[in-house]
N, C-alpha and C positions, 0 to 999 in steps of 0.2 A: 930539602928533599935532593936525592941524587937523580937527576931528571934523565941521565945517560943510562942508569942502570934501569930506571922504570922503562925506559922505551925498550930496553934488551928484553925486560920481564914481559913486555906485552907483546912485542913482535921478535922473537927469537928466531923466525924463519925468515926475515927480512933482512938480508945482507947487503943489499944495494944501497947506495947514497944518492942523494939528489944530483950530484956530478955524474954518477954514471948514466942518469936519465938523459941528462943535458947532454953527453956524448953519444948517447944512442939517438936522440933527435935533435941534431943540430940546426942551427938557424938556417933558414930557406935562403938559396941563392937566387934572387928575384930582381928585375929592373926596378930602378928607383921608382916609387909611386905605385908599385904593384899592390894590390889588396887581397888579402887572404881572409875568405869569408867561409862560413859554414853553416849549413842547416842541419840541426840536430833534433830530430822529432824522437817522440817515445812510440814504440809500437804497440800503441794501446786502442787501436781503431781505425777509421778511416781517415784519409787526409780532409781536412776541413780547408775549406775556401780560403779562410783567415791563414792557414800555412802557406798557401801560394804566396801571400804578399812577401814574407821575410824571405822566402826562398828565391823569389823573383828578384828581390832587390838585392841579394846576396849574389845571385847568378851574375847580375846585371854590373855590378861594382867590381867584380873578380875579372871578368872576361872583357869589360870595357878598360880595364888597368893593365891587362896582360898579367893577372894574377892566378891565383887557385881558388877554386870553390870545392868544398869538402862536404861530403855526406857522413855524419856521424850518428850511429844509433843509440840513442840514451835508453837502455833497457836495464836500468838498475833496480826498477821496481818490478820483480817478477809476477807479483801477484796480479798486477793491473795488465801484463803483456797479453795480447792476443795473438795466438798462433796464425801465422801468415800474414801479419799487419807490417812486418818490416818488408817482407817481399812486395806485398800490395802497394806501398807507399812508395818502392822505388819504381814501380811500374807506372803507377798514375803521375808522379812527377815528370817522368821520361815523355808521357803522352803529352804533357803541357811545356815540353821545351825547357824543362829543367834538367840539365845534364851536369854532372859532377866530374871534376877533373881527378879527383882521388876519393878514397873512401869505401864504404860499404856498396859493393855492385852486385849484380846476378851474374852467375857465370852461365855457362851453355845449358846446363843441368836445371838451371832456374833457382839455384842454391846461391846464398849470401856469401861472398868471399871479399877479401881485401884487395884494394888497389891502391898501391901508394907505400911510400917509405915510412909514413909516422903512425901506421896502426899499430896494435889493432883498433878498428874504428868501431867496434861494440863495447860499450864500456864495462859490460859484464866480464870482459875477456882482458881487462887492464888492472886487476886487482893488485898485483904487484907493484905497478907503477903508482898507485893512490896510496897503499901503505907505506912505500917508501917515503913520500912525503909528510902522511900523518907521522911517522916515528921521528921524522927530523923535527916537526913542530913540537914533539913531546919532548925531544933532546933540548930544545930552545925554551921550554917552558911557556910556550903559547899554545898549547893544547893539553887535555888530560882526560884519562879514562873515567867513565862513568859506569858503574857496576850497577845492573838492573835486574829486577826480578822478570819472570815471563809476562806477567800482567802489564809492567811498565814499557816492556819492548812491544806488546801489543797495541799499547797505546800510541807509541812513537811510530809504529808502522802505518798508523793511520795518518799521519801526518806527511803526506807526499808532497811532491814540489808544486802541485798546482792547489790542492786543498789548503796547505798554508798560507797561499796567498788569498783565497777566495773566503775560507771560513772564519768570519769575522769572531764567532764564538770560540775559536782555538785562539785566536789573538788576545781575547780577554783572559782566557784560561794562562795562557804564557805570563801574563803579568803576576797572576795569582802564583805561579809556580817559581817565579824568579828568586823569590828569597831561598826555597828550597835549592835551587840550582846553586846560588852562592854557596850555600852550606857544603853541598856537595864537592866543592872546590877543596875542601880541607880532609884530607886525609894522609895516612900515613904509609911510607913504603911498606911497612910490615902488614897493614890493612890490605895494600893491594896484592902482596904475596900470597895472603890467605884466601883472597877472592880468586887468584889465578890457581892456585893448589886445590881449590875446592871445584873448579871448572866453570866458575860463574862468566857469564856472557857480560861483555860490556860495549858500550859504545863510546867513540871519540869524540870530545866537545871541544870547541875552540874556547880559548881563555880570553873573552872580550876584554879590551881595556876602553871602549867608547864611552862617552858621555853623552847621554841622548839629549842633553840640554843644549849641547853644542852642534854646530853645523858645519857641514863641508861644502865647499863650493866644486861645483862639479859641470862640466860643459858637454851636454848631449847634443849630437850632431843633428837631430830634429827638434828636440825640444828647446835647444839653446842653454843659455846659463840658468843653472838651478842650485837650490842648496837642499842638501838631505842630511838628515840627523846622523850622528854618529852611531855605531851599531854597540849596543851594550849585552847583547843576547849571547848567551854561550850556546851556538847552536850546533846541531850534530854534524860532525865532518864524514864519520865513518860509523855505518849501522853495525850491529853484532856479527853479521854474517862477513864483515869486512868489505862490503859494497858500500861506496860513497853515496852521499847524498847529491842531488842536482848541484848544489852550490858549490862542494868541494870538486867535485868532478869536471865542473865547467871551468873552474880556475886553473886547475893542473891540465887538463886537456888543450884549453885556448892557449896556455903558455906553450906547452911543448909541440902543439900543431902549428904555432907561429901565427895565430888568427891576428888580425890586425883590426879587424872591425867585428862586432857581435850586433847583430840585427835581430829583433825580437819586439813583441807587444809590450805596449806601456803597462799592461798590468804587472810586468816585472820590475817597475820603478820601485815599488817597496823593498825589494830584495838588493837593491844597489848598496845600500850601506854594508851589507854584508860581504858583497863581492869586493868593495874597495878594501875592506879589512883583510880578506883573504890575500887578494894580490899583495898588500902591502906586508903582510906575515910571511908570505912565502919568497918575498924579494923579487916578484914577477913586476914587469911592466905591465900597466893597465891599458887594455885594448881599448878602441874608440866605441863607443856605446851609440846605438840608435835605437830609442824607443818609438815604435809606430804606433800610430794612433788606430783605435780599434775600429772594426768595421761595424756600420750601423745599418739598421733598416726601420722603416716605417711600421708600426704596428696598425692593427684595425683603425686605431682611434686617429692616427696620424703622428702619433709620438715616435720619437726615436728610441731604438732599443739595440742592444749589441746583438749581433747575428749569431743565435745560438746553434748549437749542434742539432737541433730538433727542426730548425728552419729549412724550407725546401731552398735548394742551392747551398746549403751549408757543407754537404757532402760531394766531394768531387766527382763521385761516382754518378751522382744525378745529372751532370751534364752529358756524360756519355749516354746515358739512359735516354734523356730528354731530346739527344741529336745535336747537340753543339759540338760544332767543330773546334778543336783546341785552338786552333789560329785566332778565333774571334776570342775565346775568354783569355787568352793572353794579351790581346790588344785592349781589352776592355779593362784588364786590370791596369795596364799602363795608363788609361785615361783616368784610373782611381789614384794612381801613384805620383804622376806628375801633371801637373795643372797645365802645361803648355804643350802636352802630347798632342792634342786634336790639332792645334795650329800647325805643328810640326808635321803633321800626318797629311793636313790640307795641302800643304806645300810639297809634300812628297809622297803622293799617293801611292805609287808604283813599289814604294821602298818597304821592306819588312821592318816590323817593330822592333827588331834587334838592331837596325841600323841608329834607331832614336838616341841620341846622348842623353842618357839618364842623368838627372841632376838630384842630388840629396836634398839640394835648397828648394827644391819645388814640390818637396812632399808636404801633405796636408799635416798642421799639428793638431787639428781639432777632431779628425774623425771622417773617414770616407763613408758615403751612403749608398748600400748595395741597391741598385734599382734594375729589374728584370728589362723592363722597357728599354733603358739605356743599352742594356747588353744587346736586346734584339736589333737595335738600330746599328750597333757595331757590326753584328754578325751579319746582317743584310749585306751591309757594305762589303765585309770579307768575302762572303760567297758571291757576291756579284763580280768580283775580279777573278774568279777561278774559271779556269776552262771548262768546257762541257764534259770533256774526257775526265777531268778530275772529279767533279760534282757526281758524274754517274757513278763512278768508282765509289767514292765516299758513300753516298746515298745507298749504293747497293750492298756494300758491307754493313752499314749501319741496319738496313732493313733485313737483311738476312739473319740478324742476331734478334732484333727486337718486333719485327713485323714481318716473319718468315713467308707469309703468302705473298705479300708486296715484294719481299726481296727476291723471291725464285722467279717471279714475273720480269723483273728489271733483269736478272742475271741471264735468263733465257735468251735475251735478245738486245746485248749492251749497245750494238749501233742503233737500234732503233731508240733506245733510251736517251741515248747522247744527241740524236736528232731534237729531241724533246726538250733537253736542256739548253740545247744552243739557241732557243728560240729569245730574241733580244739580248742576248749576251755580246759582250764585246763594245766597242766604243765609248764615246765620252759619257754617255746615260744608258748604262746597262739596266736591265730589269732587276728590280729587288724583290722578288717575290718569296724568297726563303730566307727564314731567319734561323730554323733548325732543319736537320734532315729529315724529323718529324713532318715538316711542312710539304715536303714533296709529294706524298700521297694525295692530300687534300688539292694540291696545285695542279698534278698531272694526271691523277689516278683514272681520270676518264678517258685518257687515250686507251685504256685496256678494257676490253668488254668486261672483265670480271670486276671492275671497280666504277663502270659507267652507270650513273644513276640520275635522274631528274631531280635535283636538289632545291632548284629555285622554281616559283610557279612565275608564271607571267603575271604582270602587274594587272590589277582590276580594272584599270582605265583603258585597257585597249580591247576593242571587240575580238572576239575569237574569230569570228569570219575575215577580219582583216590579217590576224597572224596566219591563219589557215591559208587563204589566198597568197600571202606573200610567200610562204613556204613552196606552194605547188607552183608558183611563178619562178621561184629560184631553181626548183629540181627539173624545170622544163628548160632551162637556159644554162646551167651549170656544166662548164667543160672544165676538166681538169687541167688542160692544156693552156688555159687562159693565163697571162701573167696577171700581177696584182692589179694593175690599173684597168685593164679590161673587166676582170671579175668585180671590180668596185664600181665600174660604170653599168655593170648590170644590176647590181643593187641599186643604184641611184635611180635607174629606168624603173624597178619595181616601185619605190618609193613614190615618184611622179604618178604612176599609173593608179595608184591607191590614195591619192590625195596628201601624201607625205613630202614635207620639203627634201629635195636634193641638195640643195643649196643652205649650208648650215647658216651663212649670213643672212639670207632671206629669211629663214626661221626665226632666228634672233630678233631680227628687225620687227617682225610680227607674227609672233607664235600663234596667235587666234586665227590665223588665216590658213592653219595646216590642221591634220589629225596628229602630226608628229613629225619627225625628221628621219632622215636616212639613217641616224644613229639607232633608232626605233626598230628599223627593219632588220638592221645588223644584229639588234638584241635577240627578235624573233629568231633569227637563223642560230644563233650561238646558244640559245638555250636548249634548241633541239639537239644540236651537234655536241655539245659540250656536257648539258645538264645544270650549266651554270650562268649567272649573270655576269660574273666577271672570270675571264679565262685568257689566256695567252692570245696572241694575234690570230684572228679567224682563219684569215686567209692559210697562213702557215700551218695552222691547226688541220685544215682539210687536206693540204699537200702531204701532211705525215700520215694521216690515218687512210688517206686515199678516197677516190671516188666512191667505191662500192659502199664502204661504211658510213661515209658521209650521207648517201643518198639513203641509205637504209634508216639511219637514225631521223633523219628529217620526215621520211615516209610514215615512220613509226610515230612521230607526234602528230603528223595530218591525220593519222586513224584515231588518235586519242582526242583530237579537237573536234573531230568529226562526230564522235559518240554523242 
């Protein structure tokens, strides 16, 4: 068969050659060792927590090496594309510190535009490029057309890039169709002309030369040395609309854009034989691959399972709604990606996570366990290092969107809110009361009359008469001008008067000799003033809310106790 004639018959409008594309997208001029990475999501929904893994790795590898990080939008499956998803993912990734050097970006009007010399960066706009290489593969006898009916095309359309990997039934069906596919390789040029003249649609398939009984040795930067079977499947390169499948677009784009490292989930390992074949057929140098272990979580029975789209925390928008600061999420991700991050952070507590020397060799090969408790611990540490001014601003912004009543109160007097968030902040051991911005209201809402309520009852082992007496004595001696030492001396004096130990050492030595301790007297006052058993430093609380409000709340409690 005259493959050159067949290629012209199938692609009469494609006049470009591979060498034209090589000239249009020349090799990058980068320093030795610089890495070119890319994040290539499909605009089919929200950004998954798992998507932050490869994008973080790609961003770190590129920027730590003086390389380039690219955003490429893989929008070749129009039926699954969600309107606005591409714009949303760009915004979300930017929120979590994933910034791209080139690729699809948002312009001032909020629309996607290209930034860089290797675009277009939306695959749906690169049709001529893919068809140029498909035409060349047909010239070389490495690919062939497969004319299909509408029903067969619909069947092929159901096999998208993710379903192909997940749907084991499809894999079984593929084996059954293998014989039919082999038969379709045999056609004459006259038959092809008849199909073209009749306007029949066709897909382009690779002409596989692999033997599945043979293995190919391969080095994955995370999995290490592995062996994969050769590919013997004539998989689709171009669909009937001229749009490529993921496999073909990935190979062409990564070559022309100069990608040096491909970072993706380990669920893509079954596709590796196809990609090895494609790069060999196209004459491209194979990039280095990193197949990242899946993110796991414990189910109700304590068994590990993959973090699915339906799980809380899978959608990155969940973190915004729940009030997690992006810095904490990014730092948490680093603890999952590199086993030595926490040790480094302990030695460099004041440095941002971006200063951490990320290392591929420290990545897990077995799977990372997603844990909200660990995220909360990381987040508390991150927030504790922020300034009161910064926390006030961030909490207010979050609350105005997700708890407007609280947000308006904060926004009405930022200076007052800042005083509250300054309590216990700074120093070697700062308070760690907040793991999310949503924790702010339960933590400090009592400062505002609108959110003040008696949440905790006094323990039943204390007599009401003692509590009431302690409160009355406090109100009679309280002076807002007292410094903390004088203030506490007055509290200790009340303890002595009521038979409570003012000396904690004496109390611990013989607790039966006292009704309680000065800590209990402080608790009596704290519940009246804050409505809570646990609250920030009581002396500071009173200084912030002022004498009038302090005494008003205590007197209200005295009235309740006397009823």
